[in-house]
N, C-alpha and C positions, 0 to 999 in steps of 0.2 A: 065391387065393380071390376069388370074385366079390363085388361090393358087396352083392348080395342075400343071399348065404350068410353074409357077415360081420355083417349087420344082426341085432340081437337084439330089436328092437322092431317089431311089425307093427301094422296098423290094421284094425279090423273095423267096418264100417257095418252097422247093424241096422235092418230095416224090419219091418212087420207080417206080410206074407205074402200068398199068393195060391194059388188052386187050381192043380193041374197041368194041367187042361183045362176048357173051358167046357161040361162035361156034368154031369148030376145026380149021378153017382157020385163023381167027383173033388171036386165042389163040396160034396157031403155030407160027405166025408172031411175036407175043410178046415174046414167049419163045426163038426163034432164036436170037432176039436182046439181051435179058436178059442173056441167058446162053452162048451166043457167046462172051460175055465180058470176057477177060482174067482175070479180077479181080474176076469174079465169079467162072469160071472153069479155074483154073490155069494150063492148059496143053499146050504143044506146039500147035501152030495154026492149022496145018493140022489134028492132032489127035483130037483137040477140035471140029473142023468142022465136022469130021466124027461122033464123039460121039453125037453131038447135032442134026445134020441133018439126020443122018441115024439110030439112035437108040432112043434118048430121045424124040425128037419131034413127030415122027410117033407113038410112043406108048403112050406118055404122053398127047399130045394135046387133043385127044378125051376124055380121063378121066378128064383132067382139065376142059374141056368145060362143061362136065356134072356137075362138082362141081360148076363152075361159074354160071350155070343156076339156082342152088339152092339159090344163094345169090343175083342174079341180081335184080335190082329194076326198077320201071317204068321210073326212071330218069337216069338209067345206073349203072355202077359199083359202089358199096358202097364206095370204096376208093376214087374214083373221085368225087362222090357226096359230101362226107364229106370234101374233100380238097377244093372244091369250096365254100362250106358253111363257112369253116374256113377263106378262102380268103376274102369273103365278110364281115364277122364279124370283122376281123382284119383291113380291109381297112376302116371300119367305125371308129374303135378305133384310127387308125393312119391316120386321115383324110387328112392331108396335104402331104402325101407321096404316090405316085402310088405304087400299090402292085399287084403281080400276082403269079401264081402257074405254076411250070414246073415239068415234070416227067423225071426221068433219062432214062426210057425206055417207049416206046409208046408215046401217045399224051395226053396233049399238051407238046411239046418238050421243053427242057431248052432253046434251041436256039430261038424258036418262042416267048417264054415268055420274053427273054431279048430284042428281037427286039421290042416287044410291049411296053416295058418300055422305050426303047430309043425313040420311036415315041412319047411317052407321056412326053418327055422332060428330061429324066434322063441321067445324065452323070456318075453317080455312083450308084451301086446297092449293097445293103447289102443282102447276100444270107444265108439262114439258112435251113439246111437239117432237115427234120422232123424225123430224127433218133437221139435219145439222146445219143447213144453209138457209139464209133468209131470202124470201121472195114474197111479193104481194099475193101470189096465187097459192102459197102454201102456209108459211108462218103468219102472214098478214091476215088472211081470211080466217085461219084457225083462232088467232088471238081475239078477233072481233066476235067470233061465235062463242068463245068461252065467256067473254064479258057479258054478252047479251043473254046467254043462258043463266049465268050466275045472278044477273039482275032480277030474274023471275023467281029466285029462291031466297026467301027471307033468312037473314042471318048467315049468309054464306059469302065469304070473301075468297077471291081467286088471285093468285099470283102467277103470272106467266113468265117462265124463265126465257132468257134470250137464246139466240142460235149459238151453237157450240162447235162450229166448224174447225176451230183451232184449239179446242180444249185438249190438254194433254191426255186426259183420261180417255176421251173418244179416239184420239189418234192411236193410242196404245191398244185399244180394243180392236180397231180395224187392223192394225199391224199384226196383233196376235192371231186373229182369225184368218187373215190372209196368209201369214207365214206358214201356217199348218197346211193349207191347201196347196200352196206353191211348192212346198217340199215334196208333196206327193206327186205332183205333175209339173216337172220343170218345163220351161218354155223359152222361146227365143225373144219374146217381147211381152211387156205388160201394158195393157190399155186401161185407163181409168175412164169409165163411161158415166156421165152424170145426166140427169134429166134435162132436156132442153127447155128453153123459154123463147117466146118471141122477143126480138131485139127491142121492140117498143116498150115491153114491160121493164126491161133493164133501164132504158132511157127515162121512162116516166118516174122511176124510183130515184132518179138522180137530179135533184133540183139545181145542182151546180152545172149541169150540162157537160160533165166530164166523160161519162161512160160511152164507150165504143167510138170515141172520136179519133183514136189512133190505134195502130196495130198492137202496141204494147201498153195500152192504158190500164190493163188489168194486172200488170206485174211491174214491180213487186207490190204486195199488199201494203197499203199506207193509209193515213187518215182520210185522204181524198176518196179512195175507192173501197174502203173497208166494208161498206154496206152494200156493195155491188155483188149480186149473186154470182156472176161469172168470176170475179176476182176471188171470192170466197172459195169457189170450187177449185180454181187453179192453185190457190194457197194450200188447200187441203191435200190435193194431189202431190204437191211438192213435199209437204210435211210427211205424208205417208210413204212416199218413195224414199225419202231420206231415212225414215225409220226402218224401212225394209232393206236398206243398203243398195238401192238401185242406182246405177250410174246414169249420167246424162246420156240420152240416146237409146237407153234400154226400156224407156217407157214413154207414153204419150197420153194425151187427154182428148176426149171428144164428148159430144152431147147427143143424146138419143131422143126418140119419140117426137121429132119435129113434125108439125102438121101443115106446113106451108112455107112460103118464101120468107126470107129475112128472120130466120130463127138462128139461135146461137150456132156458131161453127167452130171447129169442123164437125160435121155430122158423123155419128157412130157408124151408120151404114157405109158411107163412103170411106171412112177410115179403115173399117174391116177389109174392104176390097183392096184399098191401096197398100195396106200392110202386107196382105197376101201377095200382091203383085210385086212388091219390093223384095220378096224372098222370105218373109216370115212364114214358117211352116207350123210352129206350135205357138199359140197365142193364149195368154191368160188375161181375163177380163175381170176387173174389180168394179164394183158399183157402190162406192162409199156413201152416195146420197140417198140410197135406199136402205132403211133399217131392217126391213123384212123382205124376204123373197116374195115375189108377186108376178103378175102378168108380164110386167116390163123386164124383169130379170130372167124368168123361166122361159117364157114363150118368145118374147121379142128378141132377146139376146141368145138364150140357150138353144132355141130352135131355128128361128128365122135368121138370126145373126150367124149361126154356124153354117147355114146353107150359103149365105153370102160369102163368107170367108172361104169355104171349100170350093165354091164355084169359081173364085178368083185365083185358086191355086194353093190355098192353105190346106193343112192336113187336120190339125186338131185345135178346137177352140174350147178352152176351159173357162166357164163362167163360175167364179168362186161364190160360195154361199154368202149371203148377207150376214149381218151380225145376228139376226133372228133372236134366239134366247140363249146365246152362248154365254158361258160363265164370265168371259172377259167383258161382254157388254153389260151384263147384270152388275158387275163390280164397277164399271165405268158410270153407269146410271146412279148407283148408290153414291159414288164419289161426288157426282154433280149435284145430287139432291140433298145429301146429308147436311151441308152448311145451312140450308134453309129449314131444316127440321130440328136443329139443336134446341134442346130445352123443351121439346114438345112431346117427348116420349111419356 
């Protein structure tokens, strides 16, 4: 019997997802699934359906398709390409454990990935979301989807690992990957850009009513705010800045991809402009919340963000690559996963 057949524990990496093609039709299909999730747009079902299908998708799908066309590769979506490369590299590192990738939205689905792992002899699957920070619209919905899919597969148990925004192995992977890029392109300032969330999502996740009640409620990280998405992001930024040796004032934090009023502040777009206006000429942008380069890092920041920065007086905007399938990230994932795989080889 081969080592793979004998193994009873597999690994599943979960990411957000991507359209099947950079065209309005497939992009619209992806947006309907993504935005139709009540964890993403937390409105009553009928109102959410009308908003998504009658307003958002008809207007946004063509524009998003144009943006995807700018970043699409000969192999497909950057996020999917990097996810597969990471899968293959980590599978080699964890050679005795079957490993696959599943997307919360789009394909390959979480259900299909679990089915493949079951076919490969797994009775137990360790699941890790490629989002380091916890939010209902990312880790929350992914965890539910994992358990729901596993419930339909006889004899399969899933264990979902928690967020790892402060795990030393992840911090080191980000530091190592960023340090390489920063040495090649020195800058005047470093900006940590995280994905934004509506403020109401943050507040709904806090039964104690603490979140966003004061200007400094997210810092420092403590028992009260430990599960707050914004507090986790700010804590990660501080830890990475410390690991990189950045001094206070040499870096800042912002939140991108806001879609309306009352989203987390400061916004990345306004921060890019204000930094340029304040005299920053060369700016480095890190995106620790994104594990793989995607539309948000390549097009939103690398293209549109660069235009905003330069129009406000900046000269060079360097968006550093995400962890993707870097050796440091593969080793960090192995470090986080191996304690749950001991004795299963």
